[in-house]
C-alpha positions in Angstrom: 18.6 -2.8 24.8 18.9 -6.3 26.0 21.9 -6.9 28.3 24.9 -8.4 26.7 25.1 -12.1 27.1 21.6 -12.4 28.8 19.4 -15.2 27.5 16.6 -14.1 25.2 13.2 -14.3 27.0 11.5 -16.3 24.3 8.3 -17.2 26.2 7.7 -13.6 27.4 8.3 -12.1 24.0 6.0 -14.7 22.3 3.3 -13.9 24.9 3.7 -10.2 24.4 3.6 -10.5 20.6 0.5 -12.7 20.6 -1.3 -10.5 23.1 -0.5 -7.3 21.2 -1.5 -8.9 17.9 -4.8 -10.2 19.4 -5.5 -6.7 20.7 -4.6 -4.8 17.5 -4.2 -6.7 14.2 -6.7 -9.4 14.9 -9.0 -7.7 17.4 -9.6 -4.0 17.2 -8.7 -3.9 13.5 -11.8 -5.8 12.6 -13.9 -3.5 14.7 -12.5 -0.2 13.5 -11.8 -1.0 9.9 -14.3 -2.3 7.3 -11.9 -3.2 4.5 -13.5 -3.8 1.1 -12.2 -4.5 -2.4 -11.0 -1.4 -4.0 -10.5 0.7 -0.9 -12.4 3.7 0.4 -11.9 6.0 -2.5 -13.4 5.6 -6.0 -10.9 5.4 -8.8 -11.4 5.4 -12.6 -10.1 1.9 -12.9 -12.2 0.5 -10.2 -15.5 1.9 -11.3 -14.9 0.6 -14.8 -14.7 -2.9 -13.2 -17.9 -2.2 -11.3 -16.1 -1.7 -8.0 -17.4 1.3 -6.1 -16.3 2.8 -2.8 -19.3 5.2 -2.7 -22.9 4.1 -3.2 -23.7 7.6 -4.3 -21.3 7.2 -7.3 -22.9 3.9 -8.2 -26.4 5.5 -8.2 -25.1 8.4 -10.2 -23.8 6.0 -12.9 -27.1 4.1 -13.0 -28.9 7.3 -13.6 -26.7 8.6 -16.3 -29.5 8.6 -18.9 -30.1 6.7 -22.1 -27.7 7.1 -25.1 -28.9 9.3 -27.9 -26.9 9.2 -31.2 -28.5 12.6 -32.2 -26.8 14.4 -29.3 -23.4 13.3 -30.6 -24.0 13.7 -34.3 -25.6 17.2 -34.0 -22.6 18.5 -32.0 -21.1 21.5 -33.8 -17.6 20.0 -33.6 -18.7 16.8 -35.3 -20.5 18.8 -38.1 -17.5 21.1 -38.6 -15.0 18.2 -38.9 -17.3 16.5 -41.4 -17.5 19.6 -43.5 -13.7 20.0 -43.4 -13.1 16.4 -44.5 -15.7 16.8 -47.2 -13.8 19.7 -48.7 -10.5 17.8 -48.6 -12.3 14.8 -50.2 -13.6 16.9 -53.1 -10.1 18.3 -53.6 -8.7 14.7 -53.7 -6.6 15.2 -50.6 -8.5 13.1 -48.0 -7.1 9.7 -47.1 -9.1 7.0 -45.4 -8.0 6.8 -41.7 -8.3 3.0 -41.6 -6.9 2.0 -45.0 -4.5 4.9 -45.9 -6.1 4.9 -49.4 -7.1 8.2 -51.0 -10.9 8.5 -50.9 -12.9 8.9 -54.1 -14.3 12.4 -54.5 -17.8 11.2 -55.2 -20.5 11.7 -52.6 -22.0 9.0 -50.4 -18.8 6.9 -49.8 -17.4 8.7 -46.7 -18.6 8.5 -43.1 -17.1 10.2 -40.1 -16.4 7.5 -37.5 -15.9 7.7 -33.7 -12.7 5.7 -33.1 -14.1 5.0 -29.7 -17.8 4.5 -30.2 -20.0 7.3 -28.9 -22.2 4.8 -27.1 -19.1 3.2 -25.4 -18.0 6.7 -24.2 -21.6 7.5 -23.0 -21.6 4.2 -21.0 -18.0 4.6 -19.6 -18.2 4.6 -15.8 -14.9 6.3 -15.6 -16.2 9.3 -17.7 -19.3 9.5 -15.5 -17.2 9.5 -12.3 -15.0 12.3 -13.7 -18.1 14.3 -14.6 -17.0 15.0 -18.2 -19.7 15.3 -20.9 -19.7 12.4 -23.3 -20.4 14.6 -26.3 -17.3 16.7 -25.5 -15.0 13.6 -25.3 -16.5 11.6 -28.2 -16.2 14.5 -30.7 -12.7 15.5 -29.8 -10.6 15.7 -32.9 -8.4 12.7 -31.9 -11.5 10.5 -31.8 -12.9 11.3 -35.3 -11.7 9.6 -38.4 -13.1 9.7 -42.0 -13.4 6.3 -43.5 -15.4 4.4 -46.1 -19.0 4.0 -45.1 -18.8 0.2 -45.5 -16.1 0.1 -42.8 -17.9 2.5 -40.5 -21.3 0.9 -40.7 -19.8 -2.6 -40.2 -17.9 -1.4 -37.2 -21.0 0.3 -35.6 -20.5 0.5 -31.7 -17.8 -2.1 -31.6 -14.3 -1.3 -30.5 -11.4 -1.3 -32.9 -10.1 -4.6 -31.5 -13.5 -6.2 -31.5 -14.0 -5.2 -35.2 -10.6 -6.4 -36.3 -11.1 -9.7 -34.4 -14.4 -10.4 -36.2 -13.3 -9.1 -39.6 -11.7 -12.3 -41.0 -14.8 -14.3 -40.2 -17.0 -11.6 -41.8 -15.0 -11.6 -45.0 -15.1 -15.3 -45.2 -18.9 -15.3 -44.6 -19.5 -12.6 -47.2 -17.2 -14.3 -49.8 -19.1 -17.5 -49.4 -22.4 -15.7 -49.8 -21.1 -14.0 -52.9 -20.1 -17.3 -54.5 -23.6 -18.6 -54.0 -25.3 -15.4 -55.3 -23.1 -15.5 -58.4 -24.2 -19.0 -59.1 -27.8 -18.0 -58.6 -27.3 -15.0 -60.9 -25.9 -17.1 -63.6 -28.9 -19.5 -63.4 -31.6 -16.8 -63.4 -33.7 -16.5 -66.6 -33.9 -13.1 -68.4 -36.7 -13.7 -70.9 -39.2 -11.3 -69.4 -38.9 -7.8 -68.1 -39.7 -9.0 -64.6 -37.0 -11.7 -64.7 -34.5 -9.1 -66.0 -35.5 -6.8 -63.1 -34.9 -9.6 -60.5 -31.5 -10.4 -62.1 -30.6 -6.6 -62.1 -31.4 -6.3 -58.4 -29.4 -9.4 -57.5 -26.5 -8.1 -59.6 -26.6 -4.7 -57.9 -26.6 -6.5 -54.5 -23.6 -8.5 -55.5 -21.8 -5.3 -56.7 -22.4 -3.6 -53.3 -21.2 -6.7 -51.4 -18.1 -6.9 -53.5 -17.4 -3.2 -52.8 -17.9 -3.8 -49.1 -15.6 -6.9 -49.1 -13.0 -4.9 -51.1 -13.0 -2.2 -48.5 -12.8 -4.7 -45.7 -9.8 -6.3 -47.4 -8.1 -2.9 -47.7 -8.3 -2.3 -43.9 -4.8 -1.8 -42.4 -4.9 -3.3 -38.9 -1.8 -1.5 -37.8 -3.3 1.9 -38.9 -6.5 1.1 -37.1 -4.8 0.1 -33.9 -2.6 3.2 -34.0 -5.6 5.4 -34.3 -7.2 3.5 -31.4 -4.1 3.9 -29.2 -3.9 7.6 -29.9 -7.6 8.2 -29.3 -7.6 6.1 -26.1 -4.4 7.7 -24.7 -5.9 11.2 -25.2 -9.3 10.1 -23.8 -8.0 8.3 -20.8 -5.6 11.1 -20.1 -8.4 13.6 -20.2 -10.6 11.5 -17.9 -7.8 10.8 -15.4 -6.7 14.5 -15.4 -10.2 15.8 -14.8 -11.0 13.3 -12.0 -7.7 13.1 -10.2 -7.3 16.8 -10.0 -10.9 17.4 -9.0 -12.0 18.5 -5.5 -14.2 15.4 -5.4 -11.2 13.0 -5.5 -8.9 15.1 -3.3 -11.7 15.5 -0.7 -12.5 11.8 -0.7 -8.8 11.0 -0.3 -8.3 13.4 2.5 -11.4 12.2 4.3 -10.4 8.5 3.9 -6.8 9.0 5.0 -7.9 11.2 7.9 -10.4 8.6 9.0 -7.9 5.8 8.6 -5.3 7.7 10.6 -7.7 8.3 13.5 -8.8 4.7 13.5 -5.2 3.3 13.2 -4.0 5.6 16.0 -6.9 4.6 18.2 -6.3 0.9 17.4 -2.6 1.0 18.3 -3.1 3.1 21.4 -6.1 1.2 22.8 -4.4 -2.1 21.9 -1.3 -1.1 23.9 -3.5 -0.1 26.8 -5.4 -3.4 26.8 -2.1 -5.3 26.6 -0.7 -3.4 29.6 -3.9 -4.1 31.5 -3.6 -7.7 30.7 0.0 -8.0 31.8 -0.8 -6.3 35.1 -3.8 -8.6 35.7 -1.8 -11.7 34.7 0.7 -10.9 37.4 -1.9 -9.9 40.1 -4.6 -12.6 39.6 -2.5 -15.6 40.6 -1.5 -13.7 43.8 -5.2 -12.9 44.6 -6.2 -16.5 44.0 -3.4 -17.8 46.3 -4.4 -15.4 49.0 -8.1 -16.4 48.8 -7.2 -20.1 48.9 -5.4 -19.6 52.2 -8.0 -17.4 53.9 -11.1 -16.3 51.9 -12.7 -13.1 53.1 -15.0 -10.8 51.1 -13.4 -7.7 52.5 -9.9 -9.0 51.7 -11.0 -9.9 48.2 -12.5 -6.5 47.6 -9.3 -4.9 49.0 -7.1 -7.0 46.7 -9.2 -6.2 43.7 -9.1 -2.5 44.5 -5.3 -2.6 44.9 -5.0 -4.5 41.6 -7.1 -2.0 39.8 -5.2 0.9 41.3 -1.9 -0.7 40.3 -3.3 -1.2 36.8 -4.3 2.5 36.6 -0.9 3.6 37.8 0.8 1.4 35.2 -1.4 2.8 32.4 -1.0 6.4 33.7 2.8 6.0 33.9 2.9 5.2 30.2 0.6 8.1 29.1 3.3 9.7 27.0 4.1 6.4 25.4 0.4 5.9 24.5 0.4 9.4 22.8 3.5 8.5 20.8 1.9 5.2 19.8 -1.3 7.1 18.7 0.7 9.5 16.6 2.8 6.7 15.0 -0.4 4.7 14.3 -2.2 7.8 12.9 0.7 8.5 10.6 0.8 4.8 9.5 -3.0 4.9 8.9 -2.7 8.0 6.7 0.2 6.6 4.7 -1.5 3.2 4.4 -4.8 4.8 3.1 -2.9 7.1 0.6 -0.9 4.1 -0.6 -4.0 2.0 -1.1 -5.7 4.9 -3.1 -2.6 5.3 -5.3 -2.4 1.5 -5.9 -6.1 1.5 -6.8 -5.4 4.0 -9.6 -3.4 1.3 -11.4 -4.9 -2.0 -10.0 -7.9 -3.0 -7.9 -6.7 -4.1 -4.4 -8.3 -6.9 -2.5 -9.4 -6.6 1.1 -6.5 -8.7 2.4 -4.0 -6.4 0.5 -5.4 -3.3 2.2 -4.9 -4.9 5.6 -1.4 -5.9 4.7 -0.5 -2.4 3.4 -1.8 -1.0 6.7 0.2 -3.4 8.8 3.4 -2.9 6.9 3.1 0.9 7.2 2.7 0.5 10.9 6.1 -1.1 11.1 7.7 1.0 8.4 6.9 4.2 10.4 8.5 2.7 13.5 11.5 1.5 11.6 12.0 4.9 9.9 11.7 6.8 13.2 14.3 4.4 14.7 16.6 4.7 11.8 16.4 8.5 11.5 16.3 9.6 15.1 18.2 6.6 16.8 16.9 7.5 20.3 19.2 5.0 22.0 22.3 6.2 20.2 23.0 2.7 18.9 26.0 1.8 16.8 25.6 1.2 13.1 25.5 -2.6 13.5 23.0 -2.5 16.4 20.9 0.1 14.6 20.7 -2.2 11.6 19.7 -5.1 13.8 17.0 -3.0 15.5 15.5 -1.8 12.2 15.5 -5.3 10.7 13.9 -6.5 13.9 11.1 -4.0 13.6 10.5 -4.8 9.9 10.5 -8.5 10.8 7.5 -7.9 13.0 5.7 -6.4 9.9 6.5 -9.4 7.8 5.3 -11.7 10.6 2.0 -9.7 10.8 1.6 -10.1 7.1 2.0 -13.9 7.4 -0.4 -14.0 10.3 -3.0 -12.0 8.3 -2.7 -14.4 5.3 -3.2 -17.3 7.7 -6.3 -15.6 9.1 -7.6 -14.9 5.6 -7.3 -18.6 4.7 -8.8 -19.9 7.9 -11.7 -17.5 8.3 -13.8 -18.9 5.4 -13.0 -22.5 6.5 -13.9 -22.1 10.2 -17.5 -21.2 9.5 -19.0 -22.3 12.8 -19.6 -20.6 16.2 -16.4 -19.0 17.5 -14.7 -20.0 14.3 -13.7 -16.4 13.5 -12.2 -16.0 17.0 -10.3 -19.2 16.5 -8.9 -18.0 13.2 -7.9 -14.7 14.8 -6.1 -16.5 17.6 -4.3 -18.8 15.0 -3.3 -15.7 13.0 -1.9 -14.0 16.2 -0.1 -17.2 17.2 1.5 -17.5 13.8 2.5 -13.8 14.0 4.2 -14.5 17.3 6.0 -17.6 16.2 7.2 -16.1 12.9 8.4 -13.0 14.9 10.4 -15.2 17.2 11.8 -17.2 14.3 12.9 -14.2 12.4 14.5 -12.7 15.6 16.5 -15.9 16.0 17.6 -15.9 12.4 18.6 -12.3 12.6 20.5 -12.8 15.8 21.9 -16.3 15.7 22.0 -17.7 12.2 25.5 -18.3 10.8 24.8 -16.2 7.7 23.6 -13.1 9.7 26.4 -13.5 12.3 28.9 -13.4 9.4 27.2 -10.2 8.1 27.2 -8.6 11.6 30.9 -9.6 12.1 31.7 -8.1 8.7 30.1 -4.8 9.6 32.0 -4.8 12.9 35.4 -5.3 11.3 35.8 -1.5 11.4 38.3 -0.7 14.1 36.2 2.1 15.6 33.1 0.0 15.7 35.0 -2.8 17.5 36.4 -0.3 20.0 32.9 1.1 20.6 31.5 -2.3 21.2 34.3 -3.0 23.8 33.6 0.2 25.7 29.8 -0.5 25.5 30.5 -3.9 27.2 32.7 -2.2 29.8 30.1 0.5 30.4 27.5 -2.2 31.0 29.8 -3.9 33.6 30.5 -0.5 35.3 26.7 0.2 35.4 26.2 -3.1 37.2 29.0 -2.4 39.7 27.7 1.1 40.4 24.2 -0.2 40.9 25.5 -2.7 43.4 27.6 0.0 45.2 24.5 2.3 45.4 22.8 -0.3 47.5 25.5 -0.1 50.2 25.4 2.5 53.0 28.8 4.3 52.8 30.2 6.6 55.4 30.9 9.6 53.2 32.1 13.0 54.3 29.6 15.2 52.5 31.6 18.4 53.0 34.8 16.8 51.6 32.8 15.4 48.7 31.4 18.9 47.9 34.9 20.4 48.0 36.2 17.8 45.7 33.3 18.4 43.3 34.0 22.1 43.3 37.7 21.6 42.5 36.9 19.2 39.7 34.3 21.5 38.3 36.8 24.4 38.4 39.3 22.5 36.3 39.0 23.7 32.7 41.5 21.3 30.9 42.0 17.6 30.9 45.5 18.1 32.4 44.0 20.1 35.3 41.3 17.5 35.9 43.9 14.7 35.9 45.9 16.7 38.5 42.8 17.0 40.8 42.0 13.3 40.5 45.6 12.3 41.1 45.7 14.4 44.3 42.5 12.9 45.5 43.7 9.4 44.9 47.0 10.1 46.7 45.2 11.7 49.7 42.8 8.8 50.1 45.5 6.2 49.5 43.5 4.5 46.8 45.4 1.7 45.0 44.7 1.8 41.2 45.2 -1.2 39.0 47.2 1.0 36.5 49.8 3.7 36.6 48.0 7.0 35.8 51.4 8.7 35.2 52.3 6.4 32.3 50.9 7.6 29.0 48.2 5.2 27.7 48.1 3.2 30.9 44.5 3.9 31.6 43.4 3.0 28.0 45.4 -0.3 28.0 43.7 -1.3 31.3 40.2 -0.5 30.0 40.8 -2.5 26.8 42.1 -5.4 28.8 38.8 -5.5 30.8 36.7 -5.6 27.6 38.6 -8.7 26.3 
């Protein structure tokens, strides 16, 4: 943790954030990840919108074959349902599914309709992706409704909503045509057999049109929409269940998440290595340049470069465990980001920028969760909250930087424009990170929040002793630099006596004897109860 009271190194942290962002989010990210709309795994929703992750699935849909109504109407389930409804119609117990009127028992007025048109089901990209036969889904009992033939043959392959939307205009058009035909019928001569035949045919046409309009007017929109909802709910549930529980989807998800984890881990680890190399070179190069200006020598130059590279390698090697930890954290973030993207694409198609944002946020969420759960530095509650919010603020800053890059990239369409956009995104990330750090640490509102959290007596005491511990560490570090004339044998004897003491009282007795024998003057009276504690608290004030 940062030393208490020490000034925050704004310039150094800004440089570190910008360099790390350039190496990871705005550098290696674009080399390792090829984000595209809809993610890397096909979903039912996406393919229905024409968004495919796999070219093989697109080709499979294009080669689905032509629609044949005979395949659907000759299916045994379609035929059996038609026969069952015919028996109920003859018995006078069959109601029209779209009007709720009891159907007449005479033949030729009833049709068995697919609520969702068979052709629409055949051409559904989601069904093709799931690999479920269209005949099987179209002729499911929930998708079959007996209705008057005028309604069915007017609906044809349209959806329920499309049919209901067009119905008022159709009725209006047919009623207008009826009015004209009635006038024509009234004006027709009937003197000869031929004239009477023409009038009879027109009268029969008017009768059929009137029957059709009557059936249209009897349509119950609520009943039709209810049938449509029920059929679609069952249909979509079947398609989703078949696909999302299939080995094809699970395999694609595992492959995509594994690949994303490997790429993200590599990105984070290599980015950290490149950042460490840069910081080492940034410190060494000015020194080499100064040496060469004073006395240039090829051998000296080669020696300095060799030394610099050796120091760089040592720096990288010393952080090997840290690199492995970074890789594991990045891999976990990549896997979670990929799974999150896939789950979101089940409900909504994600854009390319959204995929990158999800990935960046998971990178910081993993770090924040590890810090919160394991608390490796044993921070107090308040300091832990500050640290977790600080990590999350980096994620927010990276999201802002990514949005800036996404806006600038199309505009800066000239040589090195993409690199300039990446630098601008990294710079914005660094500036926003610093700004949020300042707000979290120094804004009046946040200070009031931290003060409120520290009102607890134990938390305040802990803070006081932490401050005292920091001062003692500084004093001990200073003392360690001095060469003291210590009697090693006496020190070993003292250590043995102190180790042999099993109780606090025994240890206090050993310490008191040592203080007395060495004539050490203490700033407190150890014999007075609470004297040591009062002295420590006074130092922390």
